N, C-alpha and C positions, 0 to 999 in steps of 0.2 A: 669600568669595567673596560677591558679591551673589544674592540668589536670585532664582528668577526670580517669584516669589510679589509679593517687594517691588515688583520693576521695575513688573510688572503693574498693582499698588496706585499707586504713583505716578504712572504714565500717567495711571489712572483721574482719581486727585486733580487733576494738571494741567489732563488735559482738563475738567472740572469747572471748574474756576478759569479757562479761557479762555472757553468757555461765558459763566460769569458776566461776566465783561471786557467780550466783545461784547455782551453785552445793555446793559451800562452806556455804550459806546461809540457804541451806536445811539441807545439813549436822549439821551443827551449830545447828539450830533451833529445828528441830525436833528428832533429835537420841543424841546430847550433852547436851545440855542446861535439858530438861526433868527428865534425867537420873542423873544429877549433877559431869559428868563426868568433869574433870578438869587437863586434861593433857597437861598444857602448852600452852602460847602465851596466846592473849588479852581474846580470850573464855573465858580461863580456869580461869583467875582472875576474869573474869566477873561473873563466876558462883561462886566464893569463896566468893566475896562481895555482892551478890545477896543474901546468904545465911544470911550472919553475919549483913547486913544492910537492908535496907527498900526498895529500888528500885530495877528493875526488871534488869536480865542480860542484855539484850539488849540493855536500857539505860546505864547500868556501860559501854557497847562495845562501844555506841558511845561515850563516854563522854572521853574513853583513848583512843579510834585511833583519835579523832580530838585532843587530846592535845599531840597525838606524832608526828600531821601533822604539826602542828605548829612548835614543837621542831625541823623537821626536816628544815624547811623553815629556821629558825632559822641558825641551825648549818649547814646546806647541801645547803642551796638557791633555790631559783627556781626549777634548775634544779636536783633536786634528783630524780625525774619521775613522771611527769603528769601521765602516766599510774595507779601506785602507788596507786595515790592520788584518780584516778576515781575506783578503784577496792574498797579502803579504804572506801569512800563515800557511796558508792553503797552497801557493804555489813553490812555497822552501821545503814545504812538508811532499808534497804531489814530486819535486823532484826528485827527493829524497828516496821516499818508495820506489818509485822510477829505479833508483841505482842499483836499489837491495835486489827488487824483485824480476828486473827485466834489464839486467847489464846488456849495454850496448861498447862493445869491443871496437867497431869500426862503422863506418857512415852507413846507411839504410841501402844506397844506391850507388853507383859508380860513377855518377853524371853532380859533380857539385852545383853546377848552375842551377841546375833542377833542384837540388836542396839548398841553394840558398834563397832562390824564389818561395821556398814555404818558410827557410826560417827569419823571414822578413816579412811576409803576408798573415800567417798565425799571429805571430804576436802584438803586430799593426791592426789587426782585426777584434784580437783581442781588447788591446788598449784602448780602440777607439769607442768599444763597446762600452769600456770602464768610464773613459771620460764623458762618454753623453749620460753614466748616471752618476755624476759626482762621484766617481771614484777612480781610483790608480792600483797600478800594481804594488807601490811603494817603492824600496829602492831609492834612487837620487831621485825621485819626485819628494821624498821625504828630504833631502838635502835642499832641494829647491825651496818648497816650502819654511824653510828654516831662514835662507838667504833672505827669501822675500821678508820677513816677517823682523828681519835685525838688521839688513843692508839695505842699500839702493842699487845693487848689483843689477845689470842687466839678466835676467834670470836664466833667457833663452839661451843667449849667447855663452852664458856661463857652463851651461850642461853640452851646450855642442863640444866648447872647448874641451870639456872631461870627456866626453865620446870621444872625439878627435885622438885625446892622449891614448886613451885607451887601445885604440883600432891601429897608431901607432907604435901601440907595444908590439900590435902582431907582427909588424915587420920582423922586429927585433926576436922576440920570442920563438917562434914559428920560422915560416918562409916568406919570399917576395910574393910568391902565388896566394896565400892563406894572408896575409894584409893587404892584398889588391882584394879579394874576395871582402873579406871586411869593410872595406874604403867604400865597395858599393854598396853593400849593406848598408853603412852610416846614412850615403848620399840618398839612397831609396825609402829607408824608413819614414823618413818624415811627410815623406810626399804621398805616401802609401796610406798611413795614419790617417791624415788631411784629406783624401779622397774617402777614405772610409767613414770618418765621422760626416760628411757632406752627404753621403749618401745615404745614410743611416736616418738620418733626418730630414732628407729632400720632400719639399710638398710639392702643389700646384696650387700657382696664384691662378685665380680666374679672372678675366675684367669681360664681362658680355653685355653686350650693346644691344637693345631688343625693342620692341614694342610694347610686348605683355611681359612681364615679368612675373605674374603670379602663379603659372604653371610650375616658374621654372625655379622659385623659392621654395612652394610647397614640395617639389620634390629634393631639395636638399636640406629641408627640414626632418620629413617624414622615412624618408628612404634613405637618406644618407646620416641623418642624425650631428647634420651640420649648421651652421647659421651662415648668414650675409646680411651684406650693406648695400640697401637700392636707395641711388638718388636721380632726381630728372636732370638732364640736360639737351641739348641743341646742335644737332648739325651744321658744321660753319659751310657747307657747299646748299643742302638743302632745309635749312633753318627746320626741319621738322623738328618734333619734340620728342625723344628717347628715354628709354628707361636704363641706368647702367648701374648690373650686378657688380660686386666686389667679395670673393667668396675664397677661402684657401681649404684645401684636405690634403687627403693621402695619396698618393699615387694611383691606387686600387680603386679610390673613389673617382678618381678625375676621370678617369676611361669613362665609367658610367653616366657622369653628367655629361659629358661630351656629345656621347651618344644618344642623351635623350634631348639637348639643344637642339641638334641638328634633326632628331623627328620631330619634336613639338615645333619649334619654330627656325626654319631652314634659313629664313631671310637676318638673321642674328650672327652679328658680327661678335665672333669670341676670339680672345689674344690670353694664351696660357703660357704661363712664365716660371720656371724652377725658381726655389728657394727654398736655402737649409738652414734658415734664421727664422722660424715664425713662433713670436712669444706672447703669449696670452692662456687665455682658459681653452683647454681641447688641446694644447701642444706643449709647448715648454714655458716655465716659468709658476704655472699655475696647477693645483692638482686639479 
């Protein structure tokens, strides 16, 4: 029998997937499609095809995503990611629904640079949330998964080349201005995704050198619900015995710990380091 906790965790997980998908859909439909920004991915291909042929970008996006999902099931099996299937179908249906109920015949504003920023940031933030949850938006990510399984290609370079060719097509199909905007979007996209992922996972790593570790460890355990490692050391200059506390926590908790240490043991030496790759119980890699 499925426990209540498992159901709640799944609801939270799919709620976050839905929020990430909404960010993606809004960024693509409101800011990318009306401006013909074509900086890679299935949405970029859809913008190009919509200009050359007669169907809408949302329709092409739906057709291509469904075709890629079928390829994913054929070459990768049913295990290639139910979350990816969920996001891919939801985003495709969302774009098609917006085209039907909220058609946009022109850009939202008269400021293409402002719209380019949102066309980059919203999908990039969505991608960061999805990657952080071991999911993706489908599309060309499925091609990458197939290539990774059956070939020895450099997947990152292969996807970049595909995105570059799509962006290059914007120069031909539309105009140099649209092509240049698309190229800027291509260059900025990966940087924004990397930055967003790092900030989502950002934690604070504490090294506290003090005389009395007990009050600090008690605060970490009882008030912050975290753990710590304590070991003994000796000062190189004073040769006095000291206790060294190592602990990691989220940013919101870090302020509380810093203030507590300053109040409880003002002579303590504190080093606080940013880290976005904490793997272990209570962070990533374990439940």
